[in-house]
C-alpha positions, -999 to +999 in steps of 0.1 A: +384+330-007+353+323+012+328+350+017+315+364+051+292+345+074+262+343+051+251+325+020+227+330-007+196+309-003+162+300-016+135+327-016+098+322-016+076+336-043+066+372-043+043+371-073+028+347-098+030+316-077+061+297-067+095+312-071+120+303-098+151+289-081+183+282-099+204+259-078+240+266-072+263+238-063+278+234-029+293+250+002+328+244-013+326+273-037+337+308-029+311+331-014+292+302+001+299+287+035+291+256+056+257+257+072+243+269+039+224+247+016+232+244-021+205+266-036+199+301-048+165+315-058+148+342-077+114+354-086+109+361-123+079+382-115+065+401-144+095+396-166+087+360-173+069+354-206+050+322-213+059+305-245+042+271-244+015+251-226+027+234-194+035+198-195+022+173-169+041+148-148+077+147-136+106+143-159+131+115-154+152+121-123+125+145-110+101+141-081+064+147-083+055+172-056+023+153-047+043+121-042+066+140-018+038+156+002+020+122+004+052+105+018+056+133+044+020+132+055+020+094+058+052+095+079+036+122+102+005+100+106+028+072+119+045+096+143+076+099+122+094+129+107+078+141+075+109+160+065+130+128+069+106+108+047+106+135+021+144+135+021+144+098+015+121+102-015+143+129-030+175+108-024+160+079-043+148+100-071+181+108-087+174+146-085+209+157-079+199+192-067+166+183-049+166+189-012+144+193+019+151+220+045+134+226+079+115+258+085+142+275+105+169+269+079+147+282+051+138+314+070+175+320+077+184+316+041+156+340+030+171+366+053+205+360+038+191+367+003+178+400+017+215+409+023+215+403+060+233+378+082+242+372+118+280+370+124+311+389+134+319+405+101+349+388+086+359+365+057+383+337+061+406+318+037+433+291+039+468+306+038+497+291+019+510+275+051+476+257+056+465+279+085+432+298+084+436+335+082+413+366+081+408+376+045+387+407+050+371+425+078+338+443+073+339+479+084+318+486+115+313+450+124+323+433+157+356+420+142+365+455+130+357+471+163+378+445+181+408+455+159+411+423+139+429+427+106+433+409+073+462+385+077+455+376+113+455+338+119+425+322+135+437+295+159+406+285+178+368+292+179+352+288+213+383+269+225+382+244+196+414+243+174+406+250+138+437+231+124+426+207+097+393+225+091+383+242+059+378+280+058+341+273+053+339+252+085+356+280+105+332+306+092+303+284+101+316+281+137+319+319+138+283+322+128+271+296+152+242+271+145+214+296+146+231+317+172+212+349+178+226+385+176+242+393+209+256+359+215+294+357+222+320+337+203+356+334+216+381+336+188+418+327+193+439+350+171+476+352+163+494+382+147+531+376+143+544+364+177+514+378+196+485+354+204+453+362+222+416+354+225+390+380+215+354+377+226+332+389+198+295+396+202+276+385+171+255+411+154+230+415+125+250+428+096+244+438+060+264+420+034+289+438+011+281+420-021+289+448-046+322+467-043+333+494-067+369+505-072+384+531-095+415+517-111+447+536-118+440+538-155+406+554-149+385+523-155+360+509-130+362+475-113+328+463-101+330+432-080+298+412-074+302+385-048+266+374-048+232+385-061+214+393-029+186+418-027+196+452-042+228+440-058+216+445-093+205+481-087+239+488-071+256+477-103+233+499-123+240+529-100+278+523-102+277+523-140+255+554-142+278+573-119+310+563-137+327+588-161+313+586-195+343+569-212+354+548-183+355+511-191+341+485-166+357+453-154+328+433-141+343+407-117+320+377-113+347+353-100+335+332-071+300+345-074+279+315-064+246+330-076+216+345-057+184+361-068+177+357-106+159+391-107+191+408-094+212+392-121+187+405-147+188+440-132+226+439-134+223+429-171+200+459-176+230+482-167+247+471-199+218+462-223+191+482-239+164+456-232+162+423-249+167+387-239+188+377-209+178+340-206+151+314-212+141+287-188+115+260-185+093+248-157+078+213-164+081+221-201+065+256-197+091+278-215+095+314-202+120+342-208+138+369-188+143+403-204+165+432-195+150+466-189+156+492-216+180+521-212+213+504-203+247+517-213+255+498-245+286+517-256+309+516-226+338+491-229+331+460-208+350+429-197+335+402-175+359+381-154+347+346-146+361+314-131+350+279-119+333+296-089+310+316-112+277+298-108+240+299-116+226+335-116+261+348-122+265+324-152+231+337-164+245+372-165+279+363-180+261+342-207+238+370-217+266+395-220+287+371-240+260+358-263+248+393-271+283+406-279+281+431-251+312+420-231+345+402-237+346+373-211+380+365-196+390+338-172+383+301-169+352+280-176+323+286-152+309+260-129+279+249-150+249+251-127+217+258-146+190+236-130+157+253-120+143+244-086+108+252-073+101+253-036+070+238-020+058+237+016+054+202+032+027+194+058+052+198+087+063+232+076+096+221+060+104+231+024+112+209-005+130+222-036+127+200-066+143+203-100+117+212-127+138+224-156+169+243-169+178+277-182+196+286-214+215+316-226+201+340-253+218+319-280+201+288-267+231+272-250+224+251-219+247+259-190+239+230-168+269+206-166+288+225-193+294+260-179+305+290-201+338+290-218+351+326-218+363+343-250+398+345-236+408+315-214+432+327-188+438+306-157+469+325-146+469+363-141+434+365-153+427+399-139+459+413-154+449+400-188+413+412-184+426+447-177+448+445-208+417+435-229+397+464-214+425+488-222+425+476-258+387+482-260+393+518-250+385+513-213+411+537-199+402+573-195 
């Protein structure tokens, strides 16, 4: 299922220089949508600890930032697009995750990481019959006020049929290409034999990236769709508010990443300090640590799948390596490259690969992913609940 009309994006530095950005793969994954670029970012801030002297120069397959800025400046001097020239340099470099974004795109993505987006407040997915249907409606949003429901089929957007389009493409049409709040989108809807067109006025909405559900056996299911601003603290609050003996099913399936600091904060809900991950920037090794005081005794199972990426893999890897959680599901995506953003002369932003991160046991995630303790492609959640019950997670 694809998430609502937002995506997690790069975020500029808030302290100690440029931000650490761990790229996640593509708009094809759950919780990311078309019109969103394949990145997620974070700021290690004061939790990063230097371990070695920085290296100089760019590694193989990486672009020197000075070379990129020079190419952009020379293009601008010739009356050409600096961003286009920079993109050509990145394309030739072999940096699989390097990219260049214009200023407007970058600003929109920063807002998305703050947990805000402009849209109509619904998620979409492809039904078994191939049609696009509403997967979830956000309470209080334009779609909710118009009476749309999960299961409604979306036939058209602004008069354009959506047959043959992916759910991500339909969500992108609903958002519009930079459409402002208050703009109107006409959505053709079908419910049973009834078909009609609903005019929805886009609005600025807050994302619902952390949902908490009390299960019938008394355990708690915490679903984290993306690590936007505040997501980590919401996980910590949910754990603190849970009954003392209630186990936790931490659902990270389809989580395409987000802010690294939020993933570290979420780890702090279950760890009493200690290492969460290490990473390097041009050979300069640093570490991320959980805050002390987490709940280390509560039964915990982490659900993962092929859509679990980047910052979500960082969290799952930490909980697995440190023996804090039993991981259940399928192998995660394997996105562990570190990107660093830099501003180009024309105001566009380049993100270039500068290193990789590793789990506490020193395992590289990039290109490999994390293999869960219990591999379960079918009925993964059912099996995860069984494992949690065996750990004493029912109350």
